[in-house]
DRENVOTOR-875407 format. One record per residue: x, y, z of N, C-alpha, C in turn. Coordinates in steps of 0.05 Angstrom, whole numbers, padded with zeros to 5 digits, always signed. Each point is the difference from the previous one (the first is absolute). Layout:
BEGIN
XYZXYZXYZ...
***
This chain:
BEGIN
+02445+02344+02776-00007+00030-00007-00036-00004+00019-00007+00020+00009-00024+00001+00009-00022+00011-00016-00019-00013+00002-00024+00009-00017-00019+00011+00016-00017+00025-00014-00028+00012+00019-00016-00014-00010-00014-00015+00025-00027-00011-00009-00023+00014+00005-00001+00020+00018-00011+00015+00015+00004+00024+00014-00018+00024+00000+00010+00025+00019-00022-00002+00013+00000+00007+00027-00015-00003+00029-00009+00035-00010-00028-00003-00003-00012+00029+00005-00011+00010+00027-00019+00016-00008-00022+00005+00029-00009-00020+00019-00007+00004+00021-00017-00025+00021-00023+00003-00006-00018-00024+00002-00021+00002-00009-00019-00012+00032-00021+00011+00003-00012+00005+00021+00016-00004+00028-00005-00018+00025+00015+00020+00022+00008-00027+00018+00003-00027-00017+00008-00022+00008+00031-00004-00008+00018+00019-00019+00022-00006-00005+00004-00013-00034-00025+00003-00012+00002-00008-00027+00021+00021-00017+00009-00004-00020+00005+00016-00019-00004-00016-00032-00005+00029-00013+00003-00005-00028+00028+00002-00009-00002-00019-00028+00023-00012-00014-00006+00002-00032+00026+00018-00002-00004+00012-00030+00015-00036-00014-00009-00010-00006+00004-00021-00019+00022+00008-00023+00026-00021+00004+00018+00003-00018+00013-00029-00005-00021-00014-00007+00009-00028-00007-00020-00007-00013+00004-00020-00016-00023-00019-00018-00014-00017+00018+00014-00017+00018-00006-00015+00019-00006+00013+00030-00030+00011+00007+00000+00006+00018-00010-00015+00016-00010-00021-00004-00012-00023+00011+00016-00018+00017+00029-00004-00019+00019-00014+00019+00026+00022+00018-00002+00023-00016+00019+00014+00016-00011+00008+00029-00023+00000-00003-00008+00016+00028-00023-00033+00011+00003-00016+00000-00007-00025+00006-00005+00008+00031-00019-00009+00013-00007-00002+00033+00027-00017+00010+00023+00008+00020+00018-00008+00008+00032+00001-00013-00006+00019-00023+00023+00008-00005+00016+00025+00013+00027-00015-00005+00012+00032+00018+00015+00010-00027-00009+00031+00002+00015+00016-00018+00021+00014+00000+00022-00001-00009+00024+00027+00009-00012+00028-00008+00020+00013+00010-00012+00024-00001+00024+00024-00009-00009+00024-00007+00022+00024-00009-00010+00018+00008+00003+00015+00020+00025-00009+00015+00000-00019+00019+00022-00016-00001-00002-00029+00010-00009-00003+00036+00005+00020+00009-00008+00011+00033-00027-00007+00004-00019+00009-00021-00028-00008+00008-00010-00035-00010+00015-00011-00008-00005-00026+00002+00012-00026+00013-00002-00021-00011-00016-00004-00013-00029-00002+00012-00016-00004-00020-00029+00011+00012-00013-00030-00012-00017-00010+00025-00022-00030-00009-00022+00007-00009-00009-00010-00028-00034+00014-00003-00014-00024+00016-00020+00011+00014-00017-00005+00016-00031-00011-00007+00000+00027-00019-00028-00007-00020+00000+00025-00020-00015-00018-00018+00002+00010-00025-00035+00006-00020-00001+00020-00003-00029+00003-00021+00004+00020-00013-00021+00006-00023+00000+00013-00015-00021+00021+00007+00001+00025-00006-00026+00019+00005+00001+00016-00021-00022+00005-00012-00004+00019-00024+00027+00000-00019+00013-00023-00013+00024-00002-00016+00022+00012+00018+00003+00004+00023+00029+00004+00012+00000-00029+00020+00028+00000+00005+00009-00020+00015+00000-00003+00033-00011-00006+00018+00006+00011+00030+00005-00028+00013+00034+00010+00010+00007-00017+00018+00005+00002+00033-00006-00014+00009+00004-00003+00026+00031-00017+00018+00016+00016+00011+00022-00012+00004+00007-00006+00034+00005-00023+00006+00016-00007+00025+00012+00026+00013-00015+00004+00026+00008+00014+00020-00010+00037-00015-00009-00002-00014-00014+00024-00011-00024+00005+00002-00009+00010+00031-00025-00003+00008-00026+00021+00003+00015+00035-00009-00011+00019-00002+00004+00014-00017-00010+00018-00005-00002+00025-00021+00032+00011+00006+00005+00004+00016+00021+00019+00005+00034-00019-00003-00009-00023-00002+00027-00019-00010-00004-00005-00026-00020+00004-00011-00005-00007-00033+00009+00021-00011-00006+00029+00009+00012+00022-00013+00031+00003+00006+00012-00014+00016+00031+00002-00005+00007-00016-00023-00012-00021-00003+00014-00021-00028-00007+00019-00021-00019+00023-00001-00005+00012-00021+00026-00001-00017+00001-00002-00030+00015+00006-00020+00026-00020-00006+00000-00023+00021+00013-00016+00002+00002-00024-00030+00026-00013-00009-00006-00014-00019+00004-00025+00009-00015-00014-00012-00008-00030+00007+00019-00019-00026+00029-00007+00015+00017-00011-00027+00001-00034+00008+00007-00009-00032+00010-00031+00005+00027+00003-00012+00016-00024-00003+00021+00003-00006-00001-00013-00027+00014+00010-00032-00007-00007-00026+00010-00031+00000+00005-00021+00020+00011-00028-00006-00028-00014+00006-00021+00012+00008-00026-00010+00011-00031+00001-00026+00013+00013-00018-00016+00009-00029+00013-00026-00016-00026-00011-00005+00001-00020-00014-00002+00015-00037+00021-00013-00014+00004+00010-00025-00020-00009-00015-00010+00020-00026-00024-00010-00012+00008-00021-00026-00026-00014-00001+00014-00018-00021-00005+00020-00031-00003+00020+00002-00005+00019-00029+00028+00008-00003+00011-00013-00027+00033+00010-00002+00002+00032-00007-00021+00018-00007-00001+00022+00001-00011+00020+00021-00002-00008+00024-00015+00016+00026+00033-00009+00015+00003+00030+00018+00031+00001+00010-00017+00014+00020+00011-00004+00024-00001+00020+00026+00017+00017-00001+00003+00026+00014+00012+00022+00000+00026-00009+00005-00003-00017+00024+00030-00003+00017+00024-00019-00021-00018-00004-00023+00012-00022-00013+00013+00016-00025-00015+00024-00003+00018+00018-00020+00026+00019+00012-00011+00011+00020+00020+00014+00012+00027-00008+00004+00024+00015-00014+00025-00011+00003+00012-00018-00023-00024+00000-00025+00000-00007-00024+00027+00020-00021+00016-00016-00008+00018+00019-00021-00018+00000-00018-00001+00030-00019-00015+00009-00022+00015+00000-00031-00007-00020-00013+00022+00007-00028-00025+00001-00019+00012+00018-00025-00013-00001-00025-00003-00033-00013-00015+00002-00020-00002-00026-00011+00024-00002-00019+00013+00019-00006+00030+00001-00016+00016-00003+00028+00001-00009+00025+00019-00005+00014+00012+00031+00020-00013+00026-00009+00017+00027+00014-00009-00005+00027+00016+00007+00023-00013-00005+00019-00011+00030+00004-00020-00001+00018-00022+00019+00008+00006+00008+00027-00006-00011+00018+00002-00003+00036-00005-00012+00008-00018+00003+00025-00014-00017+00018-00021+00006+00009-00016-00030+00004-00033+00015+00001+00002+00002+00038-00005+00024+00010-00005+00012+00028-00025-00003+00012-00026+00003-00018-00029-00003+00009-00016-00011-00022-00024-00005+00005-00025-00002-00016-00018+00011+00010-00006+00024-00014-00028+00011+00012-00026-00006-00016-00022+00002+00010-00023-00005-00006-00025+00016-00005+00000+00023-00014-00015+00018-00012-00017-00005-00023-00021-00018+00001-00015-00002-00025+00011-00026-00020+00042+00003-00002+00005-00012-00014+00028-00009+00019+00009-00022+00002+00019-00006+00012+00025+00008-00012+00019+00017+00006+00026+00010-00013+00022-00004+00025+00020-00009-00017+00028-00003+00018+00024+00028+00003-00002+00010+00018+00015+00015+00006+00034-00013-00002+00014+00013-00029+00023-00015+00005+00030+00031-00005+00021-00011+00021+00016+00018+00008+00016+00002-00018+00011+00016-00016+00020+00005-00020+00022+00011+00013+00033-00008-00019+00016+00010+00014+00009+00031-00005-00003+00011+00019+00008+00036-00008-00023+00007-00016-00025-00002+00001-00026+00006-00011-00019+00004+00018-00024+00008-00016-00028+00005+00028-00010-00034-00004-00013-00006+00023-00017-00021-00010-00014-00005-00023-00008-00018-00015-00016-00009-00020-00024-00015+00010-00023+00001-00006-00027-00011+00006-00009-00019-00031+00007-00017+00006-00011-00026-00020-00027-00013+00004-00017+00005-00016-00024-00014-00001+00002-00031-00003-00006-00012+00029-00005-00030-00005-00006-00018-00020-00002+00002-00021-00016-00015-00016+00006-00016-00022+00001-00020-00012+00015-00020-00014+00011+00015-00020-00012+00018-00020+00018+00009-00016+00025+00010+00003-00001+00011+00020+00024+00023+00014+00021-00013+00008-00019-00027+00018+00018-00022+00020+00001-00023-00008+00016-00007-00028-00014-00025-00010+00015-00028+00014+00022+00012+00022+00010-00020+00011+00004+00001+00024-00006-00013+00026+00005-00003+00028+00015-00025+00004+00025+00006+00008+00021-00024+00013+00007+00003+00027-00020-00013+00009+00001-00006+00035+00036-00009+00011-00003-00030-00017+00030-00011+00009+00023+00014-00004-00007+00014-00030+00019+00015-00002+00010+00027+00014-00019+00007+00002-00007+00034+00019+00000+00019-00022-00011-00007-00024+00001+00020-00010-00028+00012-00018-00003+00020-00008-00030+00000-00020+00010+00019-00018-00008-00011-00025+00001+00013-00027-00026+00018-00006+00013+00021-00011-00022+00025-00007+00008+00006-00036-00026+00008-00012-00003+00008-00031-00002+00022+00007+00009+00019+00006-00011+00031+00009-00003+00016-00030-00026+00013-00001-00004+00022-00025+00021+00017-00001+00002+00017-00021+00016+00021-00007-00005+00022+00029+00018+00010+00013-00007+00020+00021-00005-00011+00026-00013-00026+00010+00000-00009+00020+00016+00003+00019+00026-00009-00007+00023+00000+00024+00021+00019-00010
***
C-alpha cells in the first residue's frame, strides 16, 4: 500500500525549487538529499532529491532534472509516496498507522459483527470510517474508551460503542 508523505505545491523562485506540503513525521529522512521518491501519478517520477531547505516553515525541495520554474509548475499537485513496508513500526503498543487499521474487521465487545474499517479521518480527532453491511458508514472516534482492543495479527478491532453511535 502506498502512503503519501508529501504533496508538491507551487514553485519557489526561478530555479525549479518547489514547496512541499509535508505529510510525514520524518521529513529529514523521507526527503534526504539523494533519495528517490515515488510519485502519484507514477509518470511524474521517480523524483530524486537534489536539495532540501526550510524557508519560513515551508519545506523547499530541488529535484534532479527540474531546473526551471515551468518544469516545477508541471509537478504541482503531485503526491510523493512510499510503500507502507518502508515504515518502521512504532514501539508504542497504542500507536498505529492508518494503513494498519484499514481493512480490519470491526466487532463489538459482545462479539457482534459491525463491519470493516475503510478509512481513517484526521479532523481534530481521529475517526475510523466503518463500512456496515446494508447501512450507512459509521464514524467511530478512535479513542481507548470506544476502541479498547486493536488486534492487528487477528485482523480485528473491538469497539464498545455508546447507545446510538452505530
